[in-house]
N, C-alpha and C positions, 0 to 999 in steps of 0.2 A: 444386327439391324438397328436403324436407328428409330427415331419417333417417327410416325407417317402423319401427314396432314392431309384432311379431305379437300379436294380441288375437283371444281366442277367444269370441265372441256364442253363446248356442246354446240349443239345446231340453234336454230332461231326461233324454235317452238318450245325447247323441252330442256331441263338440264339434269345433268348425270354427274352422281358424286364419283370422284375419282382420290386417289392418296399419293401423295409425294413423299417419299422417303427422304426424311431431311436431315438425319443425323447422321446417316453412312455415305451421304455424298458431300456436305458440306457444314462443317461446324462452326462457321465464321457467325461472329454474333449478328450479322445481317440474316442469316440463315436462322439463326435459332430464333430471333426475333417474329421472321415469317410463320415458324412452328408454332408460335405461341398464341398466333391469331385466332386459330382455329379451321373452320371450314371455307377456305377459298376455292372457287369453282369458276371455270368459265364456261358460261351457259348459252344455250342456243341464242338464235336472236330474238329478242322479245320486242313484237312491235311494238311502236309508240302509240299514244291515243289518237284516236281518227281512224281512216279508211284502213289502214295498214300497210303495210310495203308494196311499192310500186317498183315500178322499173326495170323489170325482167323480159328481155325480148321477146320469150316465147308465151307470156303471159297475155300481153294486151298489144293493139296496134298502136296506141299511143301513150308509149312507156313516160313515166316520170319518175325522177328520181325518189328514192325509199327514204323511210325513215325507221330508226329502231330505238329502244331505251338502252340496249348494251352492245349496240355494234355501229361503226363508221367504215367507209371505205369504199368497195366497189366488188360488185357481184354479177357474173352472167349466168344465165340460164338456158337451158336447153336439153338437150340428151347426147348420151355417149362419151362424157367427159372422162377421158381415161389415163391424163396426166395434167399436171398442174406444175408451176414454176415461179418464182418470186425471190427477189431480193430487197432489203431495206435496211436503213441504217438506225441502228440500236439507238432508241432517243435516250436523252439523260432525264432523269425524274428531278424537278426541281422541288425544293422542300416549301412544304404547305405553310401558311402562315403560322398554323398550330404545327410545331413540328411534332408534336407527339399525336397528331391525327394519321389514319392511317388510308391509305390511298392504292389504287391498283389498277395496273393497264396489262394487257397482253398484244402482242402482235404478231399477224400468222397469216399462213397461206393454207387453203383448204380445198377439198371437193365434198359437195352435199353438205348439209345443214340448215340450207336456204328453204323453209319451207317444208322441211323434214326432219326427223330424229336421228337420222345418220350421218355421219361425218367422220371424215379422215384428215387430220391436221398437223401442223408443227409450226412452232414456234419460239419467240420468247417473251419472258414478261418483266416488268418494269414496277416496281411496287416501291412505296415509301410506308415503312413499318417501324415504331416505335422509336422515330427519331434517326432512321438511317434508310438509305436505298438498297434494294435488292434486286439483282438481274439474274435470269436463269432461263436456258433453251430446254426444250421441251417437245415429246410428241404424243399422239393420242390417236385413239379409235372408239367411238363410242361403241358400246356401251362401257368399255374397259375403264381401267383408271388411267390419268395420266402417267406418262412415264418422264422424268427430267433427265437430261441428259449430264453425266457426270463427265465426260470429257473433254466439253467445252467449257471454259468460264468466260459469261459473256462480259464485254466493257461497255459504257455508252461510246456511240461513234463507231463501234464496229460496224463492219458491213457481214450481214447474214444472207445467207440463200436456203432456199427450199427447194426440192424435188420431190414432186409424189408422182407414181406411175405405175400403171397396173403391169403385172405380169402374170407368168402363168408357173404356178397357181396363185401365186402371194403377190403383193403389192410392195413396190421398195419406196420408202422414205429415207431420205438424206438431207440432214441439216448441217451447213458449214459456215465457218466462221473464215469468212475470205480474209479479214485482218489477220489473224493468227495464223492461218492455216488449219486449224482443227475442221476435223471432220466425222461425220457419224453417219452412218448407213443401218437400218433395220429392215427386213421382209418380214411381211406379216399378212394375213389373211383380210380381206374385207368384201363386202357382199352388198354396199351399199347402190340405190339407184343410178348414180352419176348423171346427177340432173342439174349441177351447178358447181361454180368454181369462185373462190372469193379469195380478198386480200384485204384484210381486217385489221382494226385497233378497236381492241375491247374492253369494257367495263367487265371485268369477271364479276363471280357471286361469290359472297362471303356468307356464311350463317345463312344461307336462305334468301339474301338480299343481293339485288345488284350493288355492288360498290362504288363508292365514291372514286371517281376516275382518276387517275394520277395526273397530276399537270405536269405531262411531259413536254420536251421540244419538239419540234415539227417533225415527224417520222417521213422520209423519201422513199416510196416501194418504185422499183425498176425492174424492167426484164421481164415482166410478167409473160406467162406462154400459157395455153391453153391447147393439147393436143399437140404439142411442138410448134402451134403457130402463134403469131400474135393475135392479141385478144382483142384488138382492135376498139378500146374501151370509148365508151362515149358519155357524156354526162348523164343520160337516164340511167346508166350501171352505179351509179353513185347513191350513197346513203349517209345520212347525218344521225348523229347520236342526240337523243332529246331526254332529258329528264326534267320533271318538273315543268314543262312547258317551253324549257329554255334549250337550247343548242349547245350542247358542251364539246363535242368535236366534230370536226367538219372536214370532209376532202376537197382536193381542188379538182378543177378542170384536169382532164388527159394531158399527159405530157404531149410533145411535137410528135413523138412515135407510137402513141396512142397505146401503150403498154406500163404505164407508171403515172403517179399522181402524188401529191403529197396529202397528209392528214395534218392538222393541226388542232390543239386544244383551245376551246373557246367556241366562239359563233361567227368568227371573220376567217373564210375561207384563204388560205393559203393561196400564194403562187405555184404552178406547177412547176416540175422539175426543167430544165431547160433544154435536156436531152430524153 
C-alpha cells in the first residue's frame, strides 16, 4: 500500500473527506508532490455571497444563471435522472507566476450534489504542485472516499468520456480516455435522490479551504446527455465561479447542439464550441 492523501469530492453544500492511494498507483515526482500537499478535496458546491445559486428549471419560473465559490459549468435539475454522459478535453495546467504555488482543478460529470449532499461522479484532476503539473482520473460516490483510476494515464489534450447509469441493483460508472483507448468500468451501489445532473469545472478543497483554482487552458465539454437524451442546455443552466467578489472561472453559452459548452479561467466568457 502507498501513502494516502485525503481528498474531498462532493456536492454543492457539504464536503466529505476521501483518500487517494498515491504511492501504490503512481510514484512519479508529480504524484509524490501531490501526496505531500495533505488534504486535497473536491467539495460540494458552495454558493457565492448573495442570494445563492439559481437557474434550476424546477426551482423557479424565471431562472437565472447561478454562481458558486467552487463550481463553474452547467447543471440541470428536476427528478428521475438515471443516467448522465459527457466528454471533455483535458486542459493544460499553466504554470503560475510563482512556480512553487499550489493550484488545483477538477473536471467532471455527475448526478446529484446540487443542493444536496449526495453525489455520484467521475472525472479528471489537473493540479500544479511543487513546481510541476499532475493529472489523474478518478471516480467517487459520497460519502465514500475518492478512488483514483490506475489504469488510465491522463495527458493534457486527451479527450475523456464519462458515463454514469443506473442499473439493477448497481450503477455503472465508465471513464474512458478516447485518445489512448484506455477505459475503466465499475459497478457500485448508489441511492441518491437523482435530482440534478452536472458538467463541472471545480476548485477542490485543500486543508478544509477551497483551493486556488489552477490556471488551466479552456475546457470544452461536448456530447452531454441526460437519460439518454440531449440535455438542451440553456444559458440559465450555467454558473460561474466567484472568489473574493471576482469571477475566476466562467462558462460559454451552449454550443449549437445544446449539449456542450466551454469553460475558461478568468472572467471573460469563452466562445462556445462550434458543434
